[in-house]
A tleap script that builds the chain and sets N, CA, C and O, in Angstrom:
source leaprc.protein.ff14SB
mol = sequence {
  NMET ILE LEU ASP ARG ILE ASN LEU THR ARG
  ARG LEU ILE ALA ALA LEU GLY ASP ALA LEU
  HIE LEU ALA HIE GLU ASN GLY ALA HIE ASP
  LEU ALA SER ASP PHE TYR ALA LEU ARG ASP
  LYS ALA ALA ARG ASP LEU GLY GLU MET VAL
  ARG ASN ALA PHE ASN ASN GLY GLY ILE SER
  GLU VAL GLU ALA ARG SER ALA MET ARG PRO
  ILE TYR SER ALA LYS ASN GLU THR ASP GLY
  ALA GLY CALA
}
set mol.1.N position { 109.540 113.702 115.278 }
set mol.1.CA position { 108.192 114.541 115.325 }
set mol.1.C position { 107.124 113.884 114.462 }
set mol.1.O position { 106.134 113.327 114.936 }
set mol.2.N position { 107.382 113.984 113.210 }
set mol.2.CA position { 106.439 113.562 112.291 }
set mol.2.C position { 105.976 112.055 112.183 }
set mol.2.O position { 104.837 111.713 111.865 }
set mol.3.N position { 106.996 111.219 112.486 }
set mol.3.CA position { 106.661 109.798 112.766 }
set mol.3.C position { 105.864 109.578 113.920 }
set mol.3.O position { 105.050 108.655 113.910 }
set mol.4.N position { 106.006 110.368 114.994 }
set mol.4.CA position { 105.354 110.074 116.259 }
set mol.4.C position { 103.687 110.569 115.774 }
set mol.4.O position { 102.689 109.922 116.091 }
set mol.5.N position { 103.666 111.594 115.114 }
set mol.5.CA position { 102.264 112.084 114.490 }
set mol.5.C position { 101.654 110.966 113.659 }
set mol.5.O position { 100.477 110.674 113.874 }
set mol.6.N position { 102.327 110.331 112.754 }
set mol.6.CA position { 101.892 109.326 111.821 }
set mol.6.C position { 101.257 108.225 112.743 }
set mol.6.O position { 100.118 107.761 112.690 }
set mol.7.N position { 102.052 107.994 113.406 }
set mol.7.CA position { 101.852 106.786 114.498 }
set mol.7.C position { 100.832 106.835 115.203 }
set mol.7.O position { 100.129 105.844 115.400 }
set mol.8.N position { 100.539 108.256 115.801 }
set mol.8.CA position { 99.298 108.376 116.515 }
set mol.8.C position { 98.145 108.273 115.548 }
set mol.8.O position { 97.154 107.609 115.853 }
set mol.9.N position { 98.225 108.833 114.521 }
set mol.9.CA position { 97.106 108.871 113.721 }
set mol.9.C position { 96.916 107.494 113.070 }
set mol.9.O position { 95.754 107.181 112.813 }
set mol.10.N position { 97.860 106.660 112.778 }
set mol.10.CA position { 97.503 105.248 112.609 }
set mol.10.C position { 96.668 104.713 113.885 }
set mol.10.O position { 95.552 104.226 113.706 }
set mol.11.N position { 97.123 104.792 114.930 }
set mol.11.CA position { 96.486 104.225 116.278 }
set mol.11.C position { 95.238 104.853 116.198 }
set mol.11.O position { 94.356 104.010 116.359 }
set mol.12.N position { 94.738 106.107 115.996 }
set mol.12.CA position { 93.372 106.638 115.886 }
set mol.12.C position { 92.596 105.941 114.958 }
set mol.12.O position { 91.491 105.495 115.266 }
set mol.13.N position { 93.203 105.781 113.576 }
set mol.13.CA position { 92.288 104.846 112.419 }
set mol.13.C position { 91.993 103.841 113.085 }
set mol.13.O position { 90.789 103.725 113.316 }
set mol.14.N position { 92.985 102.680 113.680 }
set mol.14.CA position { 92.612 101.605 114.063 }
set mol.14.C position { 91.616 101.574 115.357 }
set mol.14.O position { 90.838 100.625 115.444 }
set mol.15.N position { 91.619 102.466 116.246 }
set mol.15.CA position { 90.615 102.721 117.093 }
set mol.15.C position { 89.257 102.816 116.939 }
set mol.15.O position { 88.342 102.374 117.634 }
set mol.16.N position { 89.258 103.645 115.628 }
set mol.16.CA position { 87.959 104.027 114.886 }
set mol.16.C position { 87.574 102.701 114.220 }
set mol.16.O position { 86.434 102.236 114.226 }
set mol.17.N position { 88.341 102.303 113.810 }
set mol.17.CA position { 87.852 100.717 112.846 }
set mol.17.C position { 87.583 99.966 113.777 }
set mol.17.O position { 86.606 99.280 113.479 }
set mol.18.N position { 88.070 99.696 115.029 }
set mol.18.CA position { 87.565 98.916 116.068 }
set mol.18.C position { 86.107 99.112 116.569 }
set mol.18.O position { 85.189 98.300 116.682 }
set mol.19.N position { 86.193 100.640 116.873 }
set mol.19.CA position { 84.790 100.943 117.157 }
set mol.19.C position { 83.692 100.988 116.086 }
set mol.19.O position { 82.503 101.122 116.375 }
set mol.20.N position { 84.147 100.871 114.856 }
set mol.20.CA position { 82.973 100.879 113.880 }
set mol.20.C position { 82.651 99.296 113.699 }
set mol.20.O position { 81.538 98.997 113.266 }
set mol.21.N position { 83.517 98.345 113.991 }
set mol.21.CA position { 83.149 97.047 113.967 }
set mol.21.C position { 82.262 96.624 115.231 }
set mol.21.O position { 81.470 95.683 115.205 }
set mol.22.N position { 82.472 97.349 116.213 }
set mol.22.CA position { 81.747 96.953 117.750 }
set mol.22.C position { 80.407 97.618 117.483 }
set mol.22.O position { 79.428 97.046 117.964 }
set mol.23.N position { 80.178 98.894 116.696 }
set mol.23.CA position { 78.835 99.410 116.885 }
set mol.23.C position { 78.121 98.466 115.748 }
set mol.23.O position { 76.949 98.214 116.030 }
set mol.24.N position { 78.538 97.958 114.659 }
set mol.24.CA position { 78.200 97.033 113.735 }
set mol.24.C position { 77.697 95.656 114.442 }
set mol.24.O position { 76.761 94.979 114.019 }
set mol.25.N position { 78.310 95.425 115.342 }
set mol.25.CA position { 78.020 94.180 116.005 }
set mol.25.C position { 76.973 94.186 117.068 }
set mol.25.O position { 76.345 93.216 117.491 }
set mol.26.N position { 76.882 95.471 117.441 }
set mol.26.CA position { 75.686 95.883 118.226 }
set mol.26.C position { 74.432 96.364 117.640 }
set mol.26.O position { 73.472 96.544 118.389 }
set mol.27.N position { 74.339 96.579 116.452 }
set mol.27.CA position { 73.367 97.093 115.514 }
set mol.27.C position { 73.269 98.897 115.749 }
set mol.27.O position { 72.355 99.617 115.347 }
set mol.28.N position { 74.164 99.208 116.307 }
set mol.28.CA position { 74.145 100.904 116.318 }
set mol.28.C position { 74.675 101.347 115.036 }
set mol.28.O position { 75.832 101.707 114.821 }
set mol.29.N position { 73.675 101.282 114.177 }
set mol.29.CA position { 74.194 101.829 112.578 }
set mol.29.C position { 74.453 103.330 112.566 }
set mol.29.O position { 75.470 103.781 112.040 }
set mol.30.N position { 73.574 104.075 113.120 }
set mol.30.CA position { 73.882 105.561 113.289 }
set mol.30.C position { 75.188 105.952 113.869 }
set mol.30.O position { 75.796 106.939 113.455 }
set mol.31.N position { 75.645 105.165 114.855 }
set mol.31.CA position { 76.804 105.328 115.598 }
set mol.31.C position { 78.055 104.807 114.689 }
set mol.31.O position { 79.181 105.301 114.744 }
set mol.32.N position { 77.689 103.783 113.889 }
set mol.32.CA position { 78.686 103.218 113.086 }
set mol.32.C position { 78.946 103.908 111.692 }
set mol.32.O position { 79.936 103.682 110.997 }
set mol.33.N position { 77.886 104.814 111.363 }
set mol.33.CA position { 78.136 105.898 110.300 }
set mol.33.C position { 79.065 106.708 110.678 }
set mol.33.O position { 80.006 106.969 109.928 }
set mol.34.N position { 78.926 107.342 112.148 }
set mol.34.CA position { 80.007 108.411 112.506 }
set mol.34.C position { 81.270 107.952 112.499 }
set mol.34.O position { 82.175 108.498 111.868 }
set mol.35.N position { 81.433 106.677 113.366 }
set mol.35.CA position { 82.615 106.128 113.168 }
set mol.35.C position { 83.301 105.992 111.805 }
set mol.35.O position { 84.477 106.320 111.651 }
set mol.36.N position { 82.607 105.545 110.907 }
set mol.36.CA position { 83.006 105.294 109.369 }
set mol.36.C position { 83.612 106.739 108.610 }
set mol.36.O position { 84.534 106.787 107.797 }
set mol.37.N position { 82.848 107.813 109.107 }
set mol.37.CA position { 83.124 109.222 108.427 }
set mol.37.C position { 84.332 109.479 109.357 }
set mol.37.O position { 85.360 109.739 108.731 }
set mol.38.N position { 84.447 109.469 110.613 }
set mol.38.CA position { 85.682 109.657 111.261 }
set mol.38.C position { 86.955 109.240 110.768 }
set mol.38.O position { 87.888 110.006 110.525 }
set mol.39.N position { 86.966 107.684 110.593 }
set mol.39.CA position { 87.982 106.761 110.249 }
set mol.39.C position { 88.303 107.295 108.675 }
set mol.39.O position { 89.472 107.595 108.432 }
set mol.40.N position { 87.415 107.405 107.730 }
set mol.40.CA position { 87.622 107.993 106.565 }
set mol.40.C position { 88.299 109.056 106.549 }
set mol.40.O position { 89.302 109.136 105.839 }
set mol.41.N position { 87.933 109.952 107.233 }
set mol.41.CA position { 88.664 111.533 107.215 }
set mol.41.C position { 90.195 111.352 107.997 }
set mol.41.O position { 91.143 112.023 107.588 }
set mol.42.N position { 90.328 110.591 108.917 }
set mol.42.CA position { 91.589 110.135 109.598 }
set mol.42.C position { 92.651 109.619 108.432 }
set mol.42.O position { 93.740 110.133 108.178 }
set mol.43.N position { 92.112 108.592 107.859 }
set mol.43.CA position { 92.672 107.913 106.830 }
set mol.43.C position { 93.274 109.194 105.680 }
set mol.43.O position { 94.467 109.380 105.443 }
set mol.44.N position { 92.356 109.822 105.194 }
set mol.44.CA position { 92.709 110.657 104.133 }
set mol.44.C position { 93.703 111.783 104.573 }
set mol.44.O position { 94.390 112.410 103.767 }
set mol.45.N position { 93.716 111.990 105.998 }
set mol.45.CA position { 94.562 113.103 106.613 }
set mol.45.C position { 95.958 112.167 106.698 }
set mol.45.O position { 97.071 112.663 106.522 }
set mol.46.N position { 95.822 111.269 106.883 }
set mol.46.CA position { 97.142 110.310 107.164 }
set mol.46.C position { 97.982 110.408 105.917 }
set mol.46.O position { 99.126 110.833 105.756 }
set mol.47.N position { 96.952 109.813 104.933 }
set mol.47.CA position { 97.644 109.890 103.338 }
set mol.47.C position { 98.288 111.218 102.831 }
set mol.47.O position { 99.306 111.215 102.140 }
set mol.48.N position { 97.660 112.311 103.201 }
set mol.48.CA position { 98.161 113.614 102.778 }
set mol.48.C position { 99.392 114.084 103.643 }
set mol.48.O position { 100.237 114.875 103.224 }
set mol.49.N position { 99.403 113.473 104.974 }
set mol.49.CA position { 100.406 113.920 106.087 }
set mol.49.C position { 101.826 113.297 105.529 }
set mol.49.O position { 102.881 113.914 105.380 }
set mol.50.N position { 101.562 111.880 105.256 }
set mol.50.CA position { 102.652 110.972 104.740 }
set mol.50.C position { 102.993 111.762 103.508 }
set mol.50.O position { 104.065 112.364 103.574 }
set mol.51.N position { 102.194 111.903 102.225 }
set mol.51.CA position { 102.980 112.408 101.070 }
set mol.51.C position { 103.756 113.762 101.347 }
set mol.51.O position { 104.911 113.990 100.988 }
set mol.52.N position { 102.981 114.563 102.000 }
set mol.52.CA position { 103.627 115.802 102.216 }
set mol.52.C position { 105.053 115.781 103.157 }
set mol.52.O position { 105.985 116.556 102.941 }
set mol.53.N position { 105.054 114.807 104.182 }
set mol.53.CA position { 106.394 114.603 104.711 }
set mol.53.C position { 107.462 113.750 103.757 }
set mol.53.O position { 108.681 113.889 103.865 }
set mol.54.N position { 106.922 112.983 102.951 }
set mol.54.CA position { 107.980 112.445 101.982 }
set mol.54.C position { 108.400 113.401 101.069 }
set mol.54.O position { 109.602 113.426 100.804 }
set mol.55.N position { 107.460 114.395 100.398 }
set mol.55.CA position { 107.785 115.115 99.311 }
set mol.55.C position { 108.757 116.394 99.788 }
set mol.55.O position { 109.471 117.134 99.111 }
set mol.56.N position { 108.484 116.353 101.290 }
set mol.56.CA position { 109.209 117.740 101.680 }
set mol.56.C position { 110.925 117.231 102.463 }
set mol.56.O position { 111.772 117.944 103.002 }
set mol.57.N position { 110.904 115.642 102.200 }
set mol.57.CA position { 112.058 115.232 102.836 }
set mol.57.C position { 112.090 115.140 104.336 }
set mol.57.O position { 113.102 115.251 105.029 }
set mol.58.N position { 111.100 114.966 104.676 }
set mol.58.CA position { 110.950 114.879 106.199 }
set mol.58.C position { 111.010 113.260 106.859 }
set mol.58.O position { 111.306 112.968 108.017 }
set mol.59.N position { 110.568 112.159 105.548 }
set mol.59.CA position { 110.609 110.780 105.764 }
set mol.59.C position { 111.372 110.301 104.692 }
set mol.59.O position { 111.646 110.995 103.713 }
set mol.60.N position { 111.811 108.848 104.879 }
set mol.60.CA position { 112.362 108.248 103.707 }
set mol.60.C position { 111.316 107.337 102.929 }
set mol.60.O position { 110.273 107.012 103.496 }
set mol.61.N position { 111.553 106.984 101.819 }
set mol.61.CA position { 110.724 105.988 101.381 }
set mol.61.C position { 110.174 104.825 101.687 }
set mol.61.O position { 109.103 104.335 101.329 }
set mol.62.N position { 111.234 104.323 102.575 }
set mol.62.CA position { 110.912 102.968 103.748 }
set mol.62.C position { 109.891 103.576 104.534 }
set mol.62.O position { 108.878 102.890 104.675 }
set mol.63.N position { 109.912 104.970 105.213 }
set mol.63.CA position { 109.101 105.156 106.345 }
set mol.63.C position { 107.865 105.589 105.799 }
set mol.63.O position { 106.899 105.368 106.530 }
set mol.64.N position { 107.601 106.205 104.595 }
set mol.64.CA position { 106.540 106.419 103.918 }
set mol.64.C position { 105.766 105.243 103.559 }
set mol.64.O position { 104.546 105.256 103.726 }
set mol.65.N position { 106.286 104.353 103.141 }
set mol.65.CA position { 105.561 102.753 102.848 }
set mol.65.C position { 105.231 102.070 104.264 }
set mol.65.O position { 104.172 101.465 104.426 }
set mol.66.N position { 106.142 102.190 105.231 }
set mol.66.CA position { 105.585 101.634 106.326 }
set mol.66.C position { 104.297 102.168 106.835 }
set mol.66.O position { 103.337 101.478 107.179 }
set mol.67.N position { 104.391 103.915 106.858 }
set mol.67.CA position { 103.346 104.544 107.374 }
set mol.67.C position { 101.975 104.101 106.651 }
set mol.67.O position { 100.920 104.278 107.260 }
set mol.68.N position { 101.968 103.565 105.444 }
set mol.68.CA position { 100.762 103.549 104.482 }
set mol.68.C position { 100.452 102.066 104.494 }
set mol.68.O position { 99.548 101.625 103.784 }
set mol.69.N position { 101.199 101.256 105.306 }
set mol.69.CA position { 100.726 99.814 105.322 }
set mol.69.C position { 99.267 99.662 105.943 }
set mol.69.O position { 98.798 100.598 106.591 }
set mol.70.N position { 98.476 98.363 105.727 }
set mol.70.CA position { 97.338 98.272 106.092 }
set mol.70.C position { 97.231 98.548 107.539 }
set mol.70.O position { 98.240 98.416 108.231 }
set mol.71.N position { 96.095 98.922 108.075 }
set mol.71.CA position { 96.017 99.075 109.387 }
set mol.71.C position { 94.733 97.895 109.832 }
set mol.71.O position { 93.671 97.809 109.215 }
set mol.72.N position { 94.989 97.312 110.649 }
set mol.72.CA position { 94.086 96.011 110.916 }
set mol.72.C position { 93.151 96.117 112.399 }
set mol.72.O position { 92.012 95.689 112.589 }
set mol.73.N position { 93.989 96.786 113.284 }
set mol.73.CA position { 93.284 96.806 114.783 }
set mol.73.C position { 94.146 97.616 115.544 }
set mol.73.O position { 95.333 97.767 115.252 }
set mol.74.N position { 93.380 98.351 116.890 }
set mol.74.CA position { 94.263 98.865 117.782 }
set mol.74.C position { 95.257 98.101 118.404 }
set mol.74.O position { 96.371 98.526 118.709 }
set mol.75.N position { 94.830 96.944 118.590 }
set mol.75.CA position { 96.074 95.681 119.236 }
set mol.75.C position { 96.953 95.620 118.159 }
set mol.75.O position { 98.138 95.782 118.448 }
set mol.76.N position { 96.687 95.436 117.041 }
set mol.76.CA position { 98.059 95.459 116.116 }
set mol.76.C position { 98.832 96.475 116.036 }
set mol.76.O position { 100.045 96.301 116.154 }
set mol.77.N position { 98.311 97.735 115.822 }
set mol.77.CA position { 99.058 98.807 115.938 }
set mol.77.C position { 100.008 99.101 117.474 }
set mol.77.O position { 101.150 99.558 117.424 }
set mol.78.N position { 99.444 98.819 118.539 }
set mol.78.CA position { 100.190 98.976 119.591 }
set mol.78.C position { 101.220 97.870 119.766 }
set mol.78.O position { 102.302 98.117 120.299 }
set mol.79.N position { 100.862 96.493 119.268 }
set mol.79.CA position { 101.735 95.516 119.602 }
set mol.79.C position { 102.954 95.616 118.437 }
set mol.79.O position { 104.124 95.393 118.749 }
set mol.80.N position { 102.625 95.916 117.293 }
set mol.80.CA position { 103.593 95.948 116.405 }
set mol.80.C position { 104.446 97.318 116.446 }
set mol.80.O position { 104.125 98.271 117.156 }
set mol.81.N position { 105.586 97.298 115.588 }
set mol.81.CA position { 106.405 98.430 115.421 }
set mol.81.C position { 105.529 99.399 114.500 }
set mol.81.O position { 104.826 98.994 113.574 }
set mol.82.N position { 105.654 100.592 114.841 }
set mol.82.CA position { 105.078 101.810 114.231 }
set mol.82.C position { 105.891 101.912 112.825 }
set mol.82.O position { 106.697 101.107 112.358 }
set mol.83.N position { 105.397 103.245 112.254 }
set mol.83.CA position { 106.126 103.440 110.962 }
set mol.83.C position { 107.607 103.992 111.515 }
set mol.83.O position { 108.500 104.270 110.714 }
savepdb mol mol.pdb
quit
């Protein structure tokens, strides 16, 4: 269950990163700021979720490391294996 939540959060962060990139490309700087703030909050939430799950024994060290690997794009998150 926690791994599903982690993977969904990673996909959300990836989608917000893609949206941020598109907003910058189209000159929508106000929208880009909103996407940046949402992505930043989701990333902080992911870190806290992973730390708590690891410290409480809900996930292994390998799963925690996988969950915290870099997030590149939504396509990368959906094509690759999750945490």
